[in-house]
C-alpha positions in Angstrom: -73.7 190.2 29.5 -71.7 187.3 30.5 -71.7 183.9 28.8 -73.5 182.4 31.8 -76.3 184.8 31.6 -76.5 184.2 27.9 -76.8 180.5 28.5 -79.5 181.0 31.1 -81.5 183.4 28.8 -81.3 181.0 25.7 -82.4 177.9 28.0 -85.3 180.0 29.3 -86.3 181.1 25.7 -86.0 177.6 24.4 -87.9 175.9 27.3 -90.7 178.7 26.7 -90.9 178.0 23.1 -91.2 174.2 23.8 -94.0 174.6 26.3 -95.9 177.0 23.9 -95.7 174.5 21.0 -96.4 171.5 23.2 -99.9 170.0 22.3 -102.5 171.0 19.7 -104.0 173.8 21.8 -102.2 177.0 22.4 -102.4 180.3 24.1 -101.9 183.3 21.9 -98.3 184.7 21.7 -98.8 187.7 24.1 -101.0 185.7 26.4 -98.3 183.1 26.7 -95.5 185.4 27.6 -97.3 186.5 30.7 -98.6 183.1 31.6 -97.1 181.4 34.8 -96.2 178.4 32.5 -93.6 180.7 30.9 -92.0 181.4 34.3 -92.0 177.8 35.2 -90.8 176.5 31.7 -87.3 175.7 32.5 -88.1 173.4 35.5 -91.1 172.0 33.7 -88.9 171.0 30.8 -86.6 169.3 33.1 -89.6 167.3 34.4 -90.7 166.3 30.8 -87.1 165.3 29.9 -86.8 162.7 32.7 -90.5 161.8 32.8 -91.1 157.8 32.5 -94.5 158.7 31.5 -95.3 159.6 27.8 -96.1 163.1 26.8 -99.8 162.8 26.1 -102.7 164.6 27.4 -104.4 161.5 29.0 -102.5 158.7 30.5 -103.6 155.1 31.5 -104.7 155.0 35.2 -103.2 151.4 35.4 -99.7 152.7 35.2 -100.5 153.8 38.9 -101.7 150.6 40.6 -101.5 152.2 44.0 -104.4 154.3 43.2 -106.8 151.3 42.8 -107.6 151.4 46.3 -109.4 154.7 45.7 -111.5 153.4 43.1 -112.2 150.3 45.1 -113.4 152.5 48.0 -115.2 155.4 45.9 -118.6 154.9 47.4 -117.1 155.4 50.9 -115.3 158.4 49.7 -118.6 159.7 47.9 -120.4 159.6 51.3 -117.8 162.0 53.0 -117.7 164.2 49.9 -121.5 164.6 49.6 -121.9 165.2 53.3 -119.2 168.1 53.1 -121.2 169.5 50.2 -124.4 169.5 51.9 -122.8 171.2 55.1 -121.5 173.8 52.9 -117.7 172.9 53.4 -116.9 172.4 49.8 -117.0 176.0 48.9 -115.1 178.9 47.3 -112.7 180.7 49.7 -114.2 183.8 51.4 -110.7 185.5 51.8 -107.8 186.1 49.5 -105.9 183.0 50.7 -105.9 180.7 47.8 -103.7 182.1 45.1 -103.9 178.9 43.0 -107.5 178.6 42.6 -108.6 182.2 43.1 -109.6 182.8 39.6 -111.9 179.7 39.4 -114.3 180.7 42.3 -115.9 183.4 40.3 -117.0 180.9 37.6 -118.6 178.5 40.3 -115.7 176.0 41.1 -115.6 174.9 44.8 -113.2 173.0 46.8 -112.3 171.2 50.1 -108.7 170.5 50.8 -107.8 167.0 52.0 -104.0 167.6 51.9 -101.6 170.0 50.1 -98.0 168.7 49.8 -97.9 167.8 53.4 -100.1 166.0 56.1 -103.8 166.1 55.9 -105.4 169.4 57.2 -106.9 169.1 60.7 -110.3 169.8 59.3 -109.9 167.1 56.8 -108.8 164.5 59.2 -111.8 165.4 61.3 -114.5 165.5 58.8 -113.2 163.0 56.3 -111.4 160.1 58.3 -112.1 157.4 55.7 -110.7 159.4 52.7 -107.6 160.7 54.6 -106.6 157.3 55.9 -106.8 156.0 52.4 -104.6 158.9 51.1 -102.2 158.6 53.9 -101.2 155.0 52.6 -100.5 156.4 49.3 -97.2 158.3 49.2 -97.5 159.3 45.5 -100.6 161.3 46.2 -99.1 164.9 47.0 -102.4 166.8 47.2 -105.9 166.0 47.2 -109.3 167.7 47.6 -113.0 167.2 46.8 -113.9 169.6 44.0 -117.4 170.7 43.0 -118.6 171.9 39.7 -122.2 172.9 40.0 -124.7 173.3 37.3 -123.8 176.0 35.0 -120.2 176.3 36.4 -116.9 176.2 34.5 -113.2 176.4 34.4 -111.5 178.7 32.0 -108.9 177.4 29.8 -105.6 177.1 31.6 -102.4 175.2 32.5 -101.5 174.3 35.9 -98.0 175.6 36.9 -95.9 172.5 37.7 -95.1 169.5 35.6 -93.9 167.5 38.8 -97.3 166.1 39.2 -100.1 164.6 37.1 -103.8 164.9 37.8 -106.1 162.2 38.9 -109.9 162.7 39.0 -112.3 160.0 40.6 -115.9 160.4 39.7 -118.0 160.4 43.0 -121.5 162.1 42.3 -121.5 163.3 38.8 -124.3 163.9 36.2 -123.1 160.9 34.3 -123.7 163.1 31.2 -121.5 164.1 28.3 -122.3 167.8 28.9 -120.4 167.6 32.0 -116.8 167.4 30.9 -113.1 168.4 30.9 -111.3 169.2 27.6 -107.6 168.5 27.7 -105.7 169.7 24.6 -108.9 169.4 22.5 -109.7 166.0 23.9 -112.9 165.5 26.0 -113.7 163.3 28.9 -116.9 163.2 30.8 -116.9 162.0 34.4 -118.7 159.0 35.6 -119.4 157.8 39.1 -116.7 155.5 40.4 -114.5 155.9 37.2 -111.0 157.4 37.4 -109.0 159.5 34.8 -105.4 160.6 34.6 -104.2 163.6 32.6 -101.3 165.9 32.3 -102.5 169.2 33.8 -99.7 171.1 32.1 -101.6 170.8 28.8 -104.3 173.6 28.3 -107.5 172.5 29.8 -110.9 173.7 30.6 -114.2 172.2 32.2 -117.9 172.8 32.0 -121.1 171.5 33.6 -124.0 172.4 31.5 -126.4 170.0 33.1 -128.8 170.6 36.0 -126.8 168.2 38.3 -123.9 168.9 40.6 -120.6 167.3 40.0 -118.2 166.1 42.9 -114.9 164.5 42.2 -111.8 163.6 44.1 -109.1 165.6 42.8 -105.4 164.4 43.3 -101.9 165.5 42.4 -99.8 162.4 41.8 -96.2 162.5 41.8 -94.7 162.3 38.4 -92.3 159.2 37.9 -88.9 160.3 36.8 -86.0 158.3 35.6 -83.1 159.5 37.7 -83.1 159.7 41.6 -81.7 163.3 41.4 -84.4 164.4 39.3 -87.0 163.0 41.8 -85.0 164.8 44.6 -85.6 168.1 42.7 -89.1 167.4 41.9 -89.8 166.7 45.7 -87.9 169.9 46.8 -90.0 172.0 44.4 -93.2 170.5 45.5 -92.3 170.8 49.2 -91.0 174.2 49.3 -92.6 176.1 46.4 -95.8 174.2 45.4 -96.4 173.4 49.2 -96.2 177.3 49.9 -99.6 177.5 48.1 -101.4 175.6 50.9 -104.7 177.0 51.6 -107.1 176.5 54.7 -110.5 175.0 54.8 -111.1 176.4 58.4 -109.3 178.1 61.0 -106.4 175.9 62.4 -105.5 174.5 58.9 -102.1 175.5 57.5 -101.8 178.4 55.2 -98.7 178.5 53.0 -96.3 181.6 52.5 -97.6 182.3 49.1 -101.1 182.5 50.2 -100.1 184.5 53.3 -98.7 187.2 50.8 -101.6 186.8 48.4 -103.8 189.1 50.2 -101.2 191.9 49.6 -100.6 190.9 46.0 -104.3 190.8 45.2 -104.6 194.4 46.1 -102.1 195.3 43.4 -103.9 193.0 40.9 -107.3 194.6 41.8 -105.7 198.0 41.1 -104.3 196.9 37.7 -108.0 195.6 36.9 -109.2 198.9 37.6 -106.6 200.6 35.3 -107.4 198.1 32.6 -111.2 198.9 32.9 -110.5 202.6 32.3 -107.6 202.5 29.9 -106.4 199.3 28.4 -103.6 200.9 26.5 -102.1 202.3 29.8 -102.6 198.9 31.5 -100.6 196.9 28.9 -97.9 199.6 28.7 -97.4 199.3 32.5 -97.6 195.5 32.3 -94.9 195.2 29.6 -92.8 198.0 31.2 -92.5 195.7 34.3 -91.5 192.7 32.3 -88.9 194.8 30.4 -87.6 196.3 33.7 -87.1 192.7 35.2 -85.3 191.6 32.1 -83.1 194.8 32.2 -82.2 194.0 35.9 -81.3 190.5 34.8 -79.0 191.8 31.9 -77.4 194.6 34.1 -76.8 193.1 37.5 
């Protein structure tokens, strides 16, 4: 293997180890190897290296003064969010066209996209004129949605794939109860109406609502501030062409990104894998690791 390939492999391994050890809460070793955070580790470590924001699970919202207008208008935003929930527009996808959040739907989580690394969806501009107008004037907001966590719903522990953004939640209609919470790297936060929270979604986190009331929030991806302009350019390139390819529609006429256009076919393979796993776990893991080893062999030999 050439020195260049050795260097690439070493950088990949080192960045994966860093991502795995980052924070107090960690995945198991074998689970980490197959997690998407492993495949994104080199890019994410680049983002951490040049980040202007400290490497902590929660971040002070006042570091992002442009977001104050959202908190100032939270009641008007809530009106639009509650109306969407009442009409059934905040919902799980009824097709395999939302790869990024597909696994959350089966545990009760629901969403309505306002924008996804692009302009507002036509459905959002039509149904949420106040919220989309506010978001349009904040360039650092790269993606936004209304997200619901109904009574009994939960999100499994996970990392989001890309460190080029930070996560902003604004409580709109919440239980105002500590039993409805998000846990980021072992630290809990309970949503409250009209109150924002900012966190780094590349730390392991999960959420639960064990109350008898619904929770609706405004959920935004905020561009991570970086020290060097070339680093910012790279962040925006990856955001636009890779993360943006995961755009999912609310209704017909909304944009569907390339990843989600392919997801329907990929999901058939995943479902086949789940059937194999249900019948023979040993065979499933043999096939899974054979695939990873084959990809590594291709990298080494080509």
